[in-house]
Backbone bond lengths (Angstrom), bond angles and torsions (degrees), N, CA, C in turn:
res aa  C-N    CA-C-N  psi(-1)  N-CA   C-N-CA  omega(-1)  CA-C   N-CA-C  phi
1 M - - - 1.451 - - 1.497 107.93 -
2 P 1.248 115.98 123.11 1.475 117.32 -175.08 1.499 111.27 -69.20
3 K 1.419 116.15 155.41 1.482 123.59 -177.42 1.505 108.41 -81.86
4 P 1.273 112.28 136.24 1.490 114.71 177.98 1.513 110.86 -67.03
5 T 1.292 112.09 143.76 1.491 118.43 -178.58 1.507 110.15 -73.08
6 R 1.378 117.78 132.74 1.471 123.49 -178.49 1.525 108.73 -91.29
7 R 1.308 112.28 130.08 1.490 117.96 178.32 1.496 108.76 -77.25
8 P 1.288 114.66 126.14 1.484 116.83 -177.90 1.528 111.01 -67.35
9 T 1.305 112.99 150.11 1.481 121.10 176.85 1.505 108.65 -119.85
10 R 1.389 113.28 172.32 1.463 117.56 -178.68 1.506 111.41 -71.72
11 N 1.313 117.49 -26.04 1.468 119.16 -177.71 1.546 113.39 -88.66
12 D 1.269 114.08 -2.47 1.460 117.65 -178.61 1.503 108.72 -86.30
13 P 1.356 117.36 119.90 1.472 118.73 -178.63 1.489 112.58 -68.18
14 D 1.251 117.23 -22.90 1.447 118.22 -178.37 1.503 111.72 -72.94
15 S 1.246 115.23 -22.50 1.480 118.21 -177.27 1.497 111.98 -103.16
16 A 1.311 117.54 28.36 1.497 119.58 -175.89 1.496 109.50 -67.53
17 E 1.329 119.00 -42.74 1.461 119.35 -176.98 1.508 110.54 -74.36
18 D 1.383 114.30 -37.18 1.468 115.78 -179.06 1.504 113.22 -74.32
19 D 1.369 116.92 -10.03 1.481 119.62 -175.82 1.510 111.98 -80.82
20 I 1.335 118.66 -5.61 1.466 120.98 -175.80 1.510 108.27 -72.54
21 D 1.365 115.47 124.49 1.489 122.73 -179.27 1.511 109.35 -84.81
22 P 1.304 117.36 125.48 1.476 118.70 -179.00 1.522 113.16 -69.85
23 T 1.279 118.56 -8.97 1.489 121.00 -175.58 1.496 113.22 -64.81
24 P 1.373 118.59 -42.45 1.470 117.12 179.69 1.493 113.03 -58.80
25 A 1.288 118.59 -39.54 1.452 119.12 178.88 1.493 110.81 -61.94
26 T 1.306 115.13 -45.54 1.471 118.55 178.09 1.502 110.83 -60.83
27 S 1.355 115.66 -40.04 1.488 119.78 178.84 1.506 110.73 -64.58
28 G 1.312 119.36 -36.84 1.462 121.66 179.23 1.516 110.98 -62.49
29 Y 1.312 117.07 -44.18 1.464 119.85 177.77 1.517 111.15 -63.04
30 A 1.287 114.91 -38.49 1.509 117.55 179.80 1.504 110.81 -65.12
31 N 1.338 114.68 -42.02 1.485 117.33 179.72 1.510 110.18 -63.60
32 A 1.307 116.91 -41.12 1.471 119.49 179.02 1.508 111.33 -62.84
33 A 1.307 115.23 -39.25 1.476 118.77 178.40 1.510 111.21 -64.45
34 R 1.373 114.72 -41.70 1.484 117.68 179.90 1.515 111.27 -64.85
35 E 1.324 117.64 -40.08 1.468 120.10 179.46 1.517 110.48 -64.37
36 A 1.362 115.79 -41.19 1.473 117.74 178.20 1.510 111.19 -62.58
37 S 1.336 114.58 -41.38 1.483 118.14 178.53 1.494 111.21 -63.38
38 A 1.342 115.04 -40.55 1.485 118.23 -179.20 1.509 109.88 -65.28
39 N 1.335 116.61 -40.84 1.464 119.46 179.95 1.515 110.52 -65.64
40 A 1.307 116.89 -34.66 1.463 119.17 178.44 1.509 111.70 -71.73
41 S 1.372 116.91 -34.41 1.467 120.20 -179.55 1.502 111.75 -75.15
42 F 1.311 120.36 -29.93 1.475 123.38 -177.41 1.521 107.88 -123.32
43 P 1.300 116.80 78.00 1.460 119.69 -177.15 1.504 112.26 -67.68
44 A 1.349 118.52 -15.53 1.477 120.43 -176.61 1.501 111.68 -74.43
45 K 1.343 118.61 -13.93 1.461 120.06 -179.48 1.512 109.31 -65.88
46 T 1.258 115.60 140.29 1.466 120.97 -178.24 1.514 110.74 -79.91
47 S 1.290 113.05 164.62 1.465 118.36 178.85 1.511 111.34 -67.17
48 L 1.378 113.47 -15.43 1.462 117.71 177.93 1.512 110.69 -61.70
49 I 1.286 117.02 -43.07 1.462 120.15 -178.44 1.524 110.60 -76.72
50 A 1.344 116.85 -38.95 1.473 119.93 -177.61 1.513 111.87 -64.60
51 N 1.307 116.02 -38.10 1.451 120.17 -176.78 1.514 112.72 -103.25
52 S 1.304 115.38 22.72 1.462 118.45 -175.54 1.533 110.51 -65.64
53 S 1.323 116.80 -29.01 1.462 118.77 -178.17 1.521 111.82 -70.14
54 E 1.338 117.46 -22.35 1.433 121.60 -177.97 1.525 112.56 -89.77
55 L 1.403 117.36 -8.42 1.455 121.75 -175.84 1.514 109.56 -101.48
56 S 1.309 112.48 155.86 1.468 117.16 174.77 1.508 109.25 -78.72
57 T 1.307 116.10 168.81 1.475 121.28 -177.76 1.512 110.86 -64.25
58 E 1.309 119.13 -41.70 1.468 120.87 -177.78 1.522 110.58 -67.01
59 A 1.349 115.97 -42.53 1.475 117.68 179.06 1.515 111.37 -64.64
60 L 1.343 115.00 -38.93 1.481 118.76 178.39 1.510 111.52 -61.53
61 L 1.350 114.62 -45.77 1.480 118.28 179.14 1.524 111.01 -63.35
62 Q 1.316 116.50 -37.25 1.468 118.86 -179.61 1.528 110.69 -65.56
63 R 1.339 115.08 -43.08 1.467 117.71 179.19 1.534 112.14 -66.29
64 I 1.338 114.59 -38.12 1.471 117.46 177.53 1.526 109.95 -62.88
65 S 1.330 114.81 -41.78 1.479 118.29 179.87 1.512 110.44 -62.61
66 M 1.325 116.41 -41.60 1.469 119.57 179.18 1.523 111.23 -64.24
67 A 1.363 115.91 -40.39 1.479 119.03 179.02 1.517 110.85 -64.78
68 V 1.359 116.06 -42.61 1.471 119.82 179.36 1.516 110.64 -64.44
69 A 1.351 115.36 -39.30 1.468 118.88 -179.99 1.520 110.84 -65.30
70 E 1.361 115.84 -43.01 1.465 118.60 178.01 1.538 111.38 -61.91
71 E 1.345 116.00 -43.23 1.472 119.69 179.19 1.522 110.59 -64.63
72 G 1.365 116.21 -38.78 1.471 119.21 178.35 1.510 111.33 -64.93
73 Q 1.367 116.76 -39.61 1.461 118.39 178.11 1.525 111.53 -63.80
74 R 1.356 115.19 -41.97 1.462 117.44 178.23 1.517 111.22 -63.37
75 T 1.347 116.90 -41.72 1.476 120.31 178.43 1.518 110.75 -63.86
76 Q 1.345 115.02 -42.73 1.466 119.04 -179.79 1.528 110.67 -63.00
77 Q 1.350 115.33 -41.66 1.462 118.84 178.48 1.523 111.67 -63.02
78 S 1.351 115.14 -41.45 1.472 118.75 178.54 1.519 111.18 -64.41
79 L 1.337 116.77 -43.63 1.469 120.06 178.31 1.525 111.52 -63.73
80 L 1.348 115.16 -38.67 1.464 119.05 -179.94 1.529 110.64 -64.96
81 E 1.335 115.85 -41.93 1.468 118.56 177.65 1.519 111.38 -64.34
82 S 1.353 117.23 -42.58 1.465 120.25 177.89 1.522 111.73 -62.84
83 F 1.325 115.67 -41.85 1.460 119.98 179.35 1.530 110.90 -64.49
84 N 1.348 115.84 -39.78 1.462 118.62 178.71 1.525 111.18 -63.69
85 K 1.339 115.96 -41.53 1.461 118.74 177.06 1.532 110.97 -63.25
86 F 1.329 116.00 -44.76 1.470 119.87 178.59 1.528 111.53 -60.98
87 E 1.341 114.55 -42.88 1.468 119.30 -179.44 1.531 110.64 -63.76
88 A 1.336 116.17 -40.01 1.466 119.29 178.60 1.521 111.16 -64.58
89 T 1.344 116.77 -41.80 1.465 120.54 178.61 1.530 111.28 -63.01
90 V 1.348 115.04 -46.01 1.471 119.28 179.71 1.515 111.09 -62.87
91 D 1.354 116.49 -41.17 1.464 120.19 178.85 1.528 110.88 -60.96
92 A 1.339 116.39 -41.64 1.469 119.34 179.32 1.538 111.04 -63.66
93 K 1.343 114.62 -43.93 1.466 118.26 178.99 1.530 110.91 -64.01
94 L 1.337 115.46 -43.92 1.464 119.18 -179.56 1.521 111.40 -64.27
95 N 1.328 116.40 -38.33 1.463 119.10 177.78 1.526 111.32 -62.48
96 S 1.349 115.41 -41.56 1.463 119.09 177.59 1.526 111.25 -63.46
97 I 1.357 115.07 -44.03 1.467 118.98 -179.89 1.522 110.54 -64.37
98 M 1.330 116.71 -43.38 1.464 119.72 -179.45 1.528 110.98 -64.56
99 T 1.328 116.87 -36.02 1.463 119.32 176.86 1.528 111.04 -62.23
100 R 1.318 115.57 -44.32 1.466 119.43 179.05 1.526 111.03 -67.46
101 I 1.329 116.18 -38.23 1.467 119.15 177.94 1.525 110.56 -63.75
102 D 1.350 115.69 -40.93 1.462 119.05 177.64 1.528 111.02 -61.62
103 A 1.348 116.50 -39.30 1.471 119.37 177.85 1.525 111.32 -65.01
104 V 1.351 115.81 -42.02 1.466 119.76 178.38 1.524 111.11 -63.82
105 V 1.328 115.42 -41.73 1.475 119.55 178.69 1.517 110.42 -62.50
106 A 1.337 116.51 -42.72 1.465 119.24 179.21 1.525 111.19 -63.23
107 T 1.345 115.99 -42.92 1.470 119.50 177.70 1.514 111.13 -63.35
108 T 1.335 116.13 -42.23 1.466 119.96 179.29 1.521 111.30 -63.07
109 D 1.334 116.05 -40.66 1.463 119.10 178.14 1.528 110.76 -63.11
110 A 1.342 116.00 -42.02 1.468 118.85 178.61 1.525 111.17 -63.56
111 L 1.346 115.92 -42.94 1.461 119.53 178.30 1.521 111.32 -64.23
112 S 1.328 115.80 -38.07 1.463 119.69 178.17 1.524 110.97 -61.53
113 V 1.322 115.75 -41.12 1.467 119.64 178.32 1.530 110.43 -64.11
114 R 1.343 115.50 -44.35 1.463 119.00 179.88 1.511 111.83 -64.69
115 V 1.351 116.51 -39.70 1.462 119.72 177.71 1.518 111.09 -63.20
116 T 1.318 115.86 -41.36 1.466 119.21 178.18 1.526 111.05 -62.31
117 E 1.335 115.83 -43.37 1.461 119.02 177.93 1.528 111.10 -64.30
118 S 1.341 115.77 -41.70 1.470 119.29 179.53 1.528 111.22 -63.38
119 E 1.322 116.37 -42.11 1.461 119.37 178.15 1.526 111.35 -61.16
120 A 1.336 115.21 -39.74 1.462 118.23 178.66 1.528 110.81 -64.89
121 R 1.346 115.78 -42.65 1.466 118.64 178.84 1.521 111.69 -65.28
122 I 1.340 115.83 -43.25 1.468 119.57 179.97 1.520 110.71 -62.18
123 S 1.328 115.45 -41.29 1.459 118.92 178.36 1.527 110.69 -61.42
124 G 1.346 115.56 -41.56 1.460 118.26 177.27 1.514 112.77 -64.46
125 L 1.358 115.59 -40.35 1.463 119.25 178.37 1.525 111.43 -64.82
126 E 1.338 116.20 -41.44 1.459 118.82 178.20 1.522 111.51 -61.26
127 D 1.337 114.55 -41.60 1.466 117.88 178.14 1.523 110.94 -62.95
128 G 1.343 116.23 -35.63 1.460 118.74 178.87 1.511 113.48 -78.03
129 I 1.359 116.15 -27.62 1.464 119.72 -178.09 1.523 111.42 -76.22
130 A 1.317 116.99 -31.14 1.470 119.97 -176.45 1.529 112.51 -52.49
131 P 1.343 119.76 -52.34 1.474 118.13 178.25 1.527 112.61 -66.79
132 L 1.369 116.07 -32.51 1.461 118.10 177.93 1.523 111.44 -65.30
133 K 1.334 116.87 -37.40 1.466 120.31 178.10 1.524 110.81 -63.53
134 K 1.326 115.70 -40.32 1.466 118.41 177.71 1.523 110.71 -62.72
135 R 1.343 114.95 -42.87 1.462 118.05 178.41 1.519 111.22 -64.76
136 L 1.355 116.18 -37.98 1.466 119.43 178.72 1.526 110.83 -64.12
137 D 1.340 117.01 -41.50 1.463 119.86 178.12 1.527 110.72 -60.72
138 V 1.333 115.59 -42.52 1.466 119.12 178.76 1.524 110.74 -64.31
139 M 1.338 115.91 -42.57 1.469 119.72 179.85 1.524 111.55 -65.80
140 E 1.340 117.76 -36.95 1.465 120.00 177.14 1.522 110.77 -64.49
141 Q 1.315 116.01 -41.37 1.462 118.74 177.24 1.525 111.09 -63.58
142 C 1.339 115.66 -43.19 1.468 118.71 178.01 1.523 110.92 -64.15
143 N 1.356 116.02 -40.81 1.465 119.44 179.55 1.522 111.45 -62.64
144 K 1.333 116.64 -41.91 1.469 119.64 178.35 1.526 110.99 -64.73
145 A 1.340 115.72 -41.43 1.463 118.68 178.84 1.524 110.94 -63.70
146 L 1.343 116.47 -41.27 1.463 120.10 178.58 1.530 111.20 -66.49
147 A 1.344 115.88 -41.35 1.468 118.83 178.33 1.520 110.92 -62.21
148 D 1.337 116.74 -40.87 1.473 119.51 177.32 1.524 111.21 -63.39
149 K 1.339 115.88 -39.45 1.461 118.78 179.08 1.525 111.55 -66.59
150 V 1.347 115.76 -41.91 1.469 119.34 178.42 1.525 110.39 -62.04
151 L 1.338 115.47 -42.98 1.463 119.26 178.54 1.523 111.04 -63.02
152 D 1.326 115.69 -41.06 1.461 118.78 178.24 1.526 111.42 -64.37
153 L 1.353 116.26 -42.85 1.460 119.08 178.93 1.526 111.51 -65.29
154 E 1.330 116.08 -39.59 1.461 118.82 177.93 1.518 110.58 -64.04
155 G 1.339 115.79 -41.19 1.457 118.39 178.04 1.516 112.12 -64.64
156 R 1.337 116.35 -38.93 1.467 119.36 179.03 1.529 111.11 -67.08
157 S 1.362 115.72 -34.75 1.463 117.68 178.40 1.526 112.11 -70.04
158 R 1.343 117.09 -19.30 1.468 120.97 179.37 1.523 112.31 -101.99
159 R 1.319 117.71 5.83 1.462 119.30 -174.60 1.518 112.23 -65.72
160 D 1.334 117.40 -23.74 1.461 120.43 178.20 1.525 111.87 -96.70
161 N 1.322 117.26 13.51 1.462 121.53 -178.55 1.522 110.86 -104.38
162 I 1.324 115.27 149.27 1.465 121.98 171.21 1.524 108.07 -134.92
163 R 1.323 115.25 163.58 1.457 121.22 178.19 1.521 109.47 -125.37
164 I 1.321 114.88 139.53 1.468 121.07 172.87 1.520 107.18 -113.71
165 L 1.342 115.83 122.07 1.461 121.86 -176.13 1.519 111.21 -107.13
166 N 1.324 115.09 146.10 1.473 124.46 173.27 1.534 113.72 75.26
167 L 1.321 118.76 13.86 1.460 119.42 174.05 1.523 108.39 -78.57
168 K 1.320 117.01 124.73 1.460 121.79 -172.95 1.522 111.75 -58.25
169 E 1.308 114.44 148.46 1.458 120.76 178.58 1.546 109.91 -63.73
170 A 1.335 113.86 147.32 1.472 122.58 176.96 1.520 113.58 69.92
171 T 1.345 117.80 5.20 1.465 119.10 176.86 1.519 110.90 -68.26
172 E 1.306 117.40 -31.59 1.462 122.27 -174.86 1.514 114.05 -77.46
173 G 1.313 117.46 -14.22 1.456 118.99 -177.72 1.510 111.80 80.66
174 S 1.335 115.70 -145.15 1.463 120.81 -175.19 1.522 112.98 -87.28
175 D 1.341 119.36 -26.80 1.470 121.86 -177.81 1.526 108.56 -122.97
176 L 1.278 116.48 105.80 1.464 121.44 -175.96 1.521 111.04 -69.23
177 T 1.313 118.64 -40.64 1.463 121.67 -176.09 1.525 111.38 -63.38
178 I 1.327 116.67 -48.89 1.470 119.56 180.00 1.520 110.86 -63.77
179 F 1.325 116.20 -38.39 1.468 119.95 179.36 1.531 111.27 -61.69
180 L 1.291 117.37 -44.17 1.466 121.07 -176.13 1.523 112.67 -72.67
181 E 1.322 118.65 -29.63 1.462 120.31 179.41 1.517 111.94 -59.95
182 G 1.304 117.11 -34.63 1.467 119.73 177.53 1.521 113.14 -97.84
183 F 1.367 117.44 -21.61 1.470 121.43 -176.71 1.519 111.56 -74.37
184 I 1.315 118.07 -40.62 1.463 120.80 -175.25 1.525 112.14 -64.01
185 P 1.361 120.07 -46.90 1.479 118.39 178.38 1.532 113.06 -61.01
186 K 1.324 117.22 -38.33 1.465 119.73 179.19 1.539 109.89 -68.06
187 L 1.325 117.08 -41.50 1.461 120.57 -176.82 1.518 111.70 -64.80
188 L 1.352 116.92 -39.33 1.465 121.18 -175.87 1.538 112.75 -100.62
189 K 1.344 115.68 3.04 1.471 120.38 179.06 1.530 111.28 56.82
190 L 1.330 115.33 51.07 1.455 121.09 179.12 1.535 109.61 -84.91
191 P 1.327 117.57 154.47 1.480 120.47 -178.51 1.529 113.42 -78.65
192 V 1.332 117.33 21.48 1.460 121.38 177.98 1.522 107.55 -127.92
193 T 1.326 114.87 161.18 1.469 119.31 -179.24 1.517 112.46 -98.55
194 S 1.329 117.32 -15.06 1.455 119.97 -177.28 1.531 109.63 -150.86
195 V 1.293 115.64 143.89 1.466 122.97 176.11 1.528 107.59 -117.22
196 P 1.336 117.80 121.53 1.475 119.02 -178.60 1.538 111.56 -67.85
197 I 1.306 115.29 125.86 1.478 121.93 -178.50 1.520 108.56 -119.56
198 D 1.321 114.92 132.45 1.468 119.84 178.35 1.523 110.71 -73.78
199 R 1.350 117.00 -51.82 1.467 121.34 177.01 1.525 109.02 -159.74
200 A 1.316 116.45 160.73 1.461 122.44 179.46 1.525 109.13 -153.27
201 H 1.343 115.74 147.49 1.455 120.30 178.26 1.531 109.80 -159.70
202 R 1.304 114.49 159.46 1.464 120.44 174.50 1.532 109.90 -78.06
203 G 1.349 115.00 158.44 1.452 119.21 176.46 1.517 111.79 -66.74
204 F 1.335 114.88 164.90 1.463 119.44 -178.43 1.521 110.31 -68.21
205 G 1.307 114.93 152.40 1.449 120.61 178.75 1.516 110.99 125.90
206 V 1.332 114.72 170.17 1.470 121.21 -179.38 1.513 108.28 -98.11
207 P 1.356 118.32 128.70 1.472 119.79 178.70 1.526 110.49 -63.61
208 G 1.313 115.32 140.03 1.461 120.29 -179.32 1.511 110.79 -144.28
209 D 1.337 113.96 -162.09 1.461 119.49 -178.86 1.523 112.41 -83.40
210 G 1.307 116.76 -5.27 1.463 119.85 -177.11 1.522 111.94 -85.51
211 R 1.362 113.05 -146.70 1.462 119.27 -177.60 1.527 110.34 -67.09
212 P 1.349 118.68 136.26 1.471 120.69 -179.71 1.525 111.07 -64.45
213 R 1.316 115.26 149.66 1.448 120.26 177.25 1.529 110.19 -69.31
214 P 1.334 117.32 143.97 1.463 118.78 179.47 1.530 111.62 -69.68
215 I 1.317 115.76 154.67 1.458 122.34 177.68 1.526 108.25 -105.69
216 I 1.314 117.06 126.54 1.463 123.11 -179.47 1.527 107.76 -106.98
217 I 1.315 115.30 125.51 1.471 120.99 -174.07 1.518 109.01 -123.99
218 K 1.320 116.12 131.67 1.462 121.48 172.83 1.522 108.19 -108.90
219 L 1.331 115.46 115.04 1.464 121.42 -179.69 1.532 109.70 -85.23
220 Q 1.301 115.10 156.02 1.464 120.12 -179.06 1.526 111.92 -78.35
221 R 1.332 118.39 -27.05 1.463 121.14 -176.05 1.528 109.97 -125.15
222 S 1.311 114.80 137.88 1.462 119.56 -178.42 1.516 111.79 -67.47
223 R 1.339 117.17 -33.91 1.463 118.85 -178.82 1.518 111.59 -64.62
224 D 1.373 118.15 -29.06 1.460 119.97 178.09 1.536 110.48 -65.34
225 V 1.322 116.15 -31.79 1.477 119.33 177.16 1.514 109.70 -62.78
226 R 1.324 117.43 -47.49 1.469 120.41 -179.44 1.518 110.99 -63.23
227 V 1.357 116.92 -40.35 1.469 119.86 179.71 1.535 110.34 -63.49
228 I 1.330 116.89 -45.11 1.468 120.14 -177.50 1.520 111.04 -66.71
229 M 1.325 118.26 -42.82 1.456 120.78 -179.18 1.525 110.92 -66.66
230 T 1.334 117.59 -37.98 1.469 120.26 178.41 1.525 110.52 -65.91
231 A 1.352 116.81 -42.70 1.465 120.58 179.79 1.527 110.84 -65.40
232 A 1.339 118.02 -39.51 1.465 120.82 -179.94 1.527 110.69 -66.67
233 K 1.321 116.40 -38.81 1.462 119.56 178.60 1.523 110.66 -68.30
234 R 1.338 116.35 -38.35 1.471 120.00 -179.35 1.521 111.18 -68.96
235 Q 1.317 117.43 -36.65 1.466 121.19 -177.10 1.524 111.63 -75.12
236 G 1.317 118.13 -29.18 1.466 119.95 179.04 1.514 110.87 79.61
237 A 1.338 116.38 -120.70 1.464 121.20 -179.25 1.524 109.46 -71.38
238 I 1.337 115.04 128.03 1.459 121.56 -179.34 1.524 107.50 -114.27
239 Q 1.315 116.31 118.83 1.461 122.10 -177.73 1.527 109.66 -111.74
240 H 1.345 114.64 139.94 1.466 120.10 175.35 1.522 108.59 -155.96
241 D 1.304 114.75 121.56 1.460 122.45 175.81 1.535 111.10 54.54
242 G 1.333 115.09 41.90 1.459 119.85 177.49 1.505 115.10 78.29
243 S 1.318 118.03 5.87 1.472 121.28 179.70 1.516 109.82 -116.72
244 S 1.328 115.30 146.63 1.456 121.82 176.26 1.527 108.08 -92.94
245 L 1.340 115.39 112.06 1.449 120.87 -176.41 1.529 110.96 -91.88
246 R 1.321 114.08 155.17 1.468 121.19 175.27 1.525 108.84 -133.58
247 I 1.329 115.33 137.93 1.456 121.70 176.15 1.520 107.21 -117.59
248 V 1.304 115.52 118.44 1.471 120.96 -174.52 1.526 109.10 -132.33
249 P 1.351 117.01 158.99 1.474 118.90 175.75 1.523 110.35 -67.28
250 D 1.310 116.04 153.28 1.471 121.72 176.41 1.516 108.05 -93.88
251 V 1.316 116.25 112.09 1.468 121.87 -177.72 1.529 109.09 -120.31
252 P 1.329 118.51 161.33 1.468 120.83 178.33 1.529 111.67 -61.17
253 P 1.336 117.67 154.83 1.476 120.83 -179.32 1.521 113.50 -57.45
254 S 1.346 117.45 -39.97 1.463 119.24 -179.68 1.520 111.31 -64.16
255 V 1.331 116.87 -37.85 1.467 120.26 177.15 1.525 109.88 -67.69
256 R 1.317 116.38 -39.16 1.462 119.83 179.68 1.524 110.88 -63.59
257 M 1.325 117.44 -41.25 1.467 120.27 178.44 1.528 110.67 -66.59
258 A 1.329 117.25 -40.01 1.469 120.15 179.11 1.525 110.64 -63.66
259 R 1.325 116.94 -36.54 1.468 119.53 179.33 1.521 111.29 -72.94
260 R 1.331 116.95 -33.75 1.463 119.30 178.54 1.518 111.24 -64.63
261 A 1.315 117.63 -27.39 1.460 120.06 178.32 1.519 111.96 -63.93
262 F 1.339 117.35 -20.75 1.469 121.62 178.97 1.536 112.74 -90.97
263 N 1.344 118.56 4.97 1.468 120.30 -174.48 1.533 112.11 -58.93
264 A 1.333 117.20 -44.30 1.463 119.92 -178.45 1.522 110.79 -64.73
265 V 1.339 117.09 -40.76 1.462 120.74 179.17 1.519 110.48 -65.88
266 C 1.319 116.91 -41.33 1.475 120.50 179.11 1.527 110.72 -64.19
267 S 1.348 116.64 -37.88 1.473 119.30 177.31 1.527 110.86 -62.82
268 D 1.332 117.96 -41.58 1.466 121.01 177.46 1.530 110.96 -63.44
269 L 1.312 117.06 -40.30 1.471 119.71 179.33 1.529 111.27 -64.74
270 I 1.329 116.23 -37.85 1.472 119.57 178.21 1.522 110.19 -66.11
271 K 1.357 117.47 -41.86 1.465 120.42 178.75 1.521 111.80 -63.25
272 K 1.330 117.04 -31.80 1.461 121.56 -177.95 1.528 112.59 -93.85
273 N 1.364 115.59 9.72 1.471 121.42 177.62 1.529 112.19 56.62
274 I 1.327 115.06 43.02 1.463 120.48 177.33 1.526 108.03 -110.67
275 R 1.319 116.79 122.26 1.458 121.93 179.05 1.536 109.24 -75.11
276 F 1.324 115.59 139.82 1.458 120.04 -178.22 1.529 109.34 -138.88
277 L 1.317 114.98 166.82 1.455 122.54 -179.77 1.519 108.66 -136.62
278 M 1.342 115.26 133.84 1.463 120.65 176.31 1.518 107.82 -105.89
279 A 1.328 115.96 103.55 1.458 121.33 -178.92 1.523 110.14 -87.18
280 Y 1.323 115.24 163.27 1.459 120.53 -179.45 1.529 109.51 -77.44
281 P 1.321 119.87 140.23 1.467 125.57 -2.33 1.526 113.18 -81.29
282 A 1.340 118.33 -44.14 1.474 121.88 178.14 1.521 107.91 -152.30
283 V 1.320 115.40 74.03 1.466 122.05 -178.06 1.518 107.70 -122.61
284 L 1.343 116.04 112.94 1.461 121.40 -179.55 1.527 109.10 -90.87
285 S 1.332 115.50 131.76 1.473 120.14 177.81 1.520 108.83 -137.23
286 F 1.333 115.13 141.09 1.467 121.74 175.40 1.524 107.52 -154.23
287 T 1.332 114.96 165.94 1.460 121.19 -177.22 1.518 109.21 -115.86
288 T 1.338 116.51 130.75 1.456 122.26 176.51 1.519 109.47 -138.61
289 D 1.332 116.22 131.24 1.471 123.20 -177.25 1.522 111.65 55.46
290 G 1.329 114.55 36.05 1.463 119.89 178.12 1.514 114.56 76.30
291 I 1.326 118.72 7.05 1.464 122.47 -178.82 1.528 108.46 -116.63
292 K 1.340 116.50 129.30 1.455 121.12 -179.78 1.530 109.49 -84.76
293 K 1.307 115.67 128.49 1.451 122.21 179.43 1.523 109.90 -113.08
294 T 1.320 116.54 138.85 1.462 122.68 -179.92 1.526 108.81 -128.62
295 F 1.332 115.36 134.02 1.460 120.86 -177.49 1.522 110.12 -135.52
296 R 1.331 114.59 134.49 1.454 121.17 172.09 1.530 111.99 -105.55
297 D 1.324 117.04 -11.16 1.471 122.81 179.75 1.530 108.60 -114.37
298 P 1.337 119.13 121.05 1.471 120.39 -179.48 1.522 113.63 -62.42
299 N 1.336 117.45 -32.22 1.464 119.80 179.60 1.531 111.27 -66.12
300 E 1.313 116.73 -41.23 1.461 120.25 177.68 1.525 110.57 -64.68
301 A 1.326 117.05 -39.59 1.469 120.37 178.81 1.529 110.66 -64.77
302 A 1.342 117.69 -43.28 1.466 120.75 179.34 1.526 110.93 -64.37
303 A 1.326 117.77 -41.16 1.461 120.62 178.61 1.523 111.13 -63.94
304 F 1.315 117.35 -39.38 1.472 120.19 178.32 1.523 111.21 -63.78
305 L 1.324 116.79 -41.90 1.464 119.83 179.55 1.527 110.96 -64.72
306 N 1.322 118.03 -42.23 1.470 120.97 -177.66 1.521 112.14 -66.66
307 I 1.344 116.62 -34.61 1.461 120.15 -175.44 1.528 111.70 -85.70
308 N 1.322 117.38 -43.31 1.459 120.91 -169.35 1.524 114.82 -99.36
309 I 1.318 117.26 -25.01 1.474 118.50 -176.25 1.515 111.05 -110.46
310 G 1.294 118.64 -41.12 1.462 121.10 178.74 1.512 110.90 73.45
311 S 1.364 114.67 -164.15 1.465 120.45 -176.02 1.518 111.11 -87.51
């Protein structure tokens, strides 16, 4: 009966040669094939990596250090070139900015000089204007005083004058003065037949179909003015030839305009049954609640009526 065959083991010295596994050899060829394929796929790898298995550790480290140093030098050179370009660009921009700043500074310095000169001139002008302003104030005061005196003299020269308004044109005939000497006493029912008149004339302008020109009369005696004005006020409405006549004092134009400014206030006083007086030149006075009020400004008079008297 034949002996069964014994399977060799690793501890059996007789089976040392037969114990060799063919797999490692096959694995070695596969690894070599993979490395060749890798080298073919990445041709950029240096021979340092491909032959690393054939080099000692110190030589490998030395070559790696040399490769890193070469790569660092290339990187440093690239960074240096980039930095130089950046520095050149920044320098160009800064030079442009500094040029503009220098121009602005020069302009500012010039403006500063001009401002300083202007301030000096203005200061000199102010010093020169101060005495002129004082003189102007004095002259304005003198001018106002003279204007008041002229107005007073003009008013005094018209104190013997009266005006007749709304008398139709051509009513007087050829001689206005003679006509009025007998017309006024009849119109106002005075106890005399004639009033002595120095001169009389119509207002300036061309007669037309509109409102008749006013008649300006200068009487010879001042007392006749008071008599005529009192009679006209007492008679009230004066009618002649279908026209409503008015007899008023002859005052300067500026006084007449100042009095017209009180027309609205006077109308309110009439509506409220308040008696008033217009004194010369244009001073409105009336009494309310037993207190006499006097106004030279129409706005102040209107405000007083609206607040204190009402409707």
